[in-house]
C-alpha positions in Angstrom: 66.6 -54.0 -9.4 70.4 -53.9 -8.9 73.2 -51.4 -8.7 70.6 -48.7 -8.1 69.0 -49.2 -11.5 65.7 -50.8 -12.4 65.7 -52.7 -15.7 62.9 -54.4 -17.7 63.9 -58.0 -18.5 60.9 -58.9 -20.6 58.0 -56.9 -22.1 54.5 -57.1 -20.8 52.6 -60.0 -22.4 50.1 -62.8 -21.7 52.4 -65.7 -22.6 54.4 -67.0 -19.6 57.1 -68.6 -21.8 59.3 -65.5 -22.2 59.0 -64.6 -18.5 59.9 -68.1 -17.3 62.9 -68.2 -19.7 64.2 -64.9 -18.4 63.8 -66.0 -14.8 65.8 -69.2 -15.6 68.7 -67.1 -17.0 70.5 -67.0 -13.6 69.7 -63.4 -12.7 72.1 -62.1 -10.0 71.8 -59.4 -7.4 74.4 -56.7 -6.9 74.9 -53.2 -5.4 72.2 -51.1 -3.8 68.5 -51.4 -4.5 66.5 -48.3 -5.5 62.8 -48.8 -4.9 62.0 -45.4 -6.4 63.6 -46.2 -9.7 61.6 -49.5 -9.7 58.3 -47.6 -9.1 59.1 -45.1 -11.8 59.7 -48.0 -14.3 56.4 -49.6 -13.2 54.5 -46.4 -13.6 55.8 -45.9 -17.1 54.7 -49.4 -18.1 51.4 -49.8 -16.3 50.3 -46.2 -16.8 49.3 -47.2 -20.3 47.1 -50.1 -19.3 43.4 -49.4 -20.2 40.9 -48.6 -17.4 39.3 -52.1 -17.6 42.6 -53.8 -16.9 44.4 -54.4 -13.5 47.4 -52.3 -12.7 49.3 -54.4 -10.2 52.9 -55.1 -9.3 54.5 -57.6 -7.0 57.9 -56.7 -5.6 60.3 -59.4 -4.2 62.6 -57.3 -2.0 65.6 -58.7 0.0 67.4 -55.4 0.7 67.2 -53.7 4.1 67.2 -50.2 2.7 66.6 -48.2 -0.5 69.0 -45.9 -2.2 66.9 -43.4 -4.2 67.8 -40.3 -6.3 64.7 -38.3 -5.2 61.6 -38.2 -3.0 60.2 -41.7 -3.0 57.1 -40.5 -1.1 56.2 -38.4 -4.1 56.7 -41.4 -6.4 54.4 -43.5 -4.2 51.7 -40.9 -4.5 52.1 -40.9 -8.2 51.5 -44.7 -8.3 48.5 -44.2 -6.0 47.0 -41.6 -8.4 47.6 -44.0 -11.3 45.7 -46.7 -9.4 48.7 -49.1 -9.4 48.3 -51.7 -6.6 51.7 -52.5 -5.2 52.4 -55.6 -3.1 55.7 -56.6 -1.5 57.1 -59.9 -0.3 60.1 -59.3 2.0 62.9 -61.8 2.1 64.8 -60.3 5.0 63.0 -58.1 7.5 60.1 -55.7 7.6 60.9 -52.2 6.2 58.8 -49.2 6.9 58.9 -47.8 3.3 57.7 -51.1 1.9 54.8 -51.2 4.4 54.0 -47.5 3.6 54.0 -48.3 -0.1 51.5 -51.2 0.3 49.2 -49.2 2.6 49.0 -46.3 0.3 48.4 -48.3 -2.9 46.1 -50.9 -1.4 48.5 -53.8 -1.7 49.7 -56.4 0.9 53.1 -56.6 2.6 54.4 -59.9 4.0 57.7 -61.2 5.1 58.7 -64.8 4.2 59.9 -66.9 7.1 61.4 -69.7 5.1 61.4 -71.2 1.6 58.0 -73.0 1.9 56.4 -70.0 3.5 57.8 -67.8 0.6 56.2 -70.2 -1.9 52.8 -70.0 -0.1 53.0 -66.2 -0.1 53.9 -66.1 -3.8 51.0 -68.4 -4.8 48.6 -66.2 -2.9 49.1 -63.5 -5.6 48.4 -66.0 -8.4 44.6 -65.5 -8.5 43.6 -62.0 -9.8 42.5 -59.7 -7.0 38.8 -58.5 -6.9 38.2 -55.3 -8.7 37.3 -52.2 -6.7 33.8 -51.0 -7.7 34.8 -47.3 -8.1 37.8 -48.2 -10.4 36.1 -51.0 -12.4 35.0 -49.5 -15.7 33.0 -51.8 -18.0 33.9 -51.3 -21.7 33.1 -53.3 -24.8 36.3 -54.1 -26.7 36.8 -55.8 -30.1 38.6 -59.1 -30.0 39.9 -61.3 -32.8 40.4 -65.1 -32.7 43.3 -65.8 -35.0 44.0 -69.1 -36.7 47.2 -71.1 -36.1 49.6 -70.7 -39.0 50.4 -73.6 -41.3 53.6 -75.5 -40.6 56.3 -74.9 -43.2 54.8 -71.5 -44.3 57.3 -68.6 -44.2 56.0 -65.3 -42.9 57.3 -62.2 -41.3 56.4 -61.8 -37.6 55.0 -58.4 -36.9 56.1 -58.4 -33.2 59.8 -59.3 -33.8 60.0 -58.2 -37.5 61.7 -61.4 -38.4 61.0 -64.1 -41.0 59.9 -67.3 -39.3 58.9 -70.7 -40.7 55.6 -72.2 -39.5 53.8 -71.6 -36.2 52.4 -68.2 -35.1 48.9 -66.9 -35.5 47.3 -64.8 -38.3 45.2 -61.7 -37.4 41.7 -62.1 -38.8 41.5 -58.4 -39.7 44.8 -57.5 -41.3 46.3 -61.0 -41.8 49.5 -60.0 -39.9 51.5 -62.7 -38.2 52.1 -62.8 -34.4 54.1 -65.2 -32.4 52.0 -65.7 -29.2 48.6 -65.0 -27.6 47.1 -63.0 -26.0 48.6 -59.9 -27.6 47.6 -56.7 -29.5 48.1 -56.7 -33.2 51.0 -54.4 -34.0 49.4 -53.5 -37.4 45.7 -52.8 -36.8 45.6 -52.8 -32.9 43.0 -55.6 -32.6 43.2 -57.5 -29.3 44.0 -61.2 -30.2 43.0 -63.9 -27.9 42.0 -67.6 -27.9 39.0 -69.2 -26.3 41.0 -70.7 -23.4 42.0 -67.2 -22.3 38.4 -66.1 -22.1 37.5 -69.3 -20.2 40.3 -68.6 -17.7 38.9 -65.0 -17.1 35.4 -66.4 -16.8 36.6 -68.8 -14.1 38.0 -66.0 -12.0 34.9 -63.8 -12.5 32.4 -66.5 -11.6 34.2 -69.0 -9.3 32.7 -72.3 -8.2 30.8 -72.2 -5.0 32.5 -73.8 -2.0 31.4 -77.4 -1.5 29.5 -78.3 1.7 30.9 -80.8 4.1 28.7 -83.9 4.5 28.8 -85.2 8.1 27.5 -88.7 8.9 25.1 -88.2 11.8 22.3 -90.4 13.2 19.8 -88.1 11.4 21.1 -88.9 7.9 22.6 -92.4 8.6 19.4 -94.0 7.2 19.7 -92.1 4.0 21.4 -93.8 1.0 24.5 -91.7 0.5 26.7 -92.4 -2.6 29.4 -95.0 -2.0 31.8 -93.5 -4.6 33.3 -90.1 -5.2 31.6 -88.6 -8.3 35.0 -87.3 -9.6 37.6 -90.1 -9.1 35.1 -92.9 -8.3 37.1 -93.7 -5.1 35.0 -95.6 -2.5 34.1 -93.6 0.6 35.5 -96.2 3.0 36.2 -95.7 6.7 39.4 -95.7 8.6 38.6 -97.6 11.7 35.4 -96.1 13.0 36.1 -92.7 11.3 34.5 -92.2 7.9 36.5 -90.5 5.1 35.5 -86.8 4.8 33.2 -86.0 1.9 31.8 -82.8 0.5 28.9 -82.1 -1.8 28.2 -79.5 -4.5 25.4 -77.2 -3.3 23.9 -77.1 -6.9 24.1 -80.7 -8.3 24.3 -82.4 -4.8 27.0 -84.8 -6.1 29.5 -86.0 -3.5 33.3 -85.6 -3.8 36.4 -86.6 -1.8 38.7 -83.9 -0.4 41.3 -84.5 -3.2 38.8 -83.9 -5.9 37.5 -80.9 -4.0 40.9 -79.3 -4.1 41.5 -80.2 -7.7 38.1 -78.8 -8.8 38.5 -75.4 -7.1 42.2 -74.8 -7.7 42.8 -76.3 -11.2 39.7 -77.5 -13.0 37.4 -74.6 -12.1 34.3 -76.6 -13.3 32.1 -79.0 -11.3 31.9 -82.4 -13.1 28.5 -83.0 -11.6 27.0 -79.7 -12.9 28.7 -80.2 -16.3 27.2 -83.7 -16.6 23.7 -82.2 -16.4 24.2 -79.7 -19.2 
């Protein structure tokens, strides 16, 4: 958003490579910012998302005003009717119109205090938000699991319409070549995914239960508790008279250290103890 114009840098897609590459291309700010033009652009793109998908936008806003060509309140209501959830992270100070936008669309509005606080606020938006029951529509959709193209094979990419050597994926229905996953086949319209993408969605739909802190009290001191963390095998030693904090999975009852607890819930999304019993 610069010079009063909102531009689309990259197309919507499930692969982060193109988005990261665009962010590293030294984007600069200039001129006035138009929040209304940005919302109109968002509405045009996200309005086509099917009902079973999330329509969400995160705005990083550093300006102290918005220079709009029309009625921004009407544009906010249009986004609200399209069920587009708008969240804003302010980089300067709180602005009323940004707060009003987030309140109307069900998003969150925060203002970063410093660089580390900004990173924390940004990472809070990484996990997908819970679906609202009245908006969540369950539909069965057809999916294809394409095979990786052979190296050295020349084929025309259907998404860029260019001849490329090796790589890419082949649609199982029409045999068209695509560059990255997940995507929708440009020829037959089949949704193309890989098993890791489904596993990633499953982890967010059914997250691991929070581990329970195990406190060493006189009542359980006579019990034979594990000496090692089930994950990293680190010994639960004591620092002076204070034992190292340990947690236990409520299902498999295995004990873990705090570092493994964080790694399991934020990165692994699977309990090693529960998986070992399968």
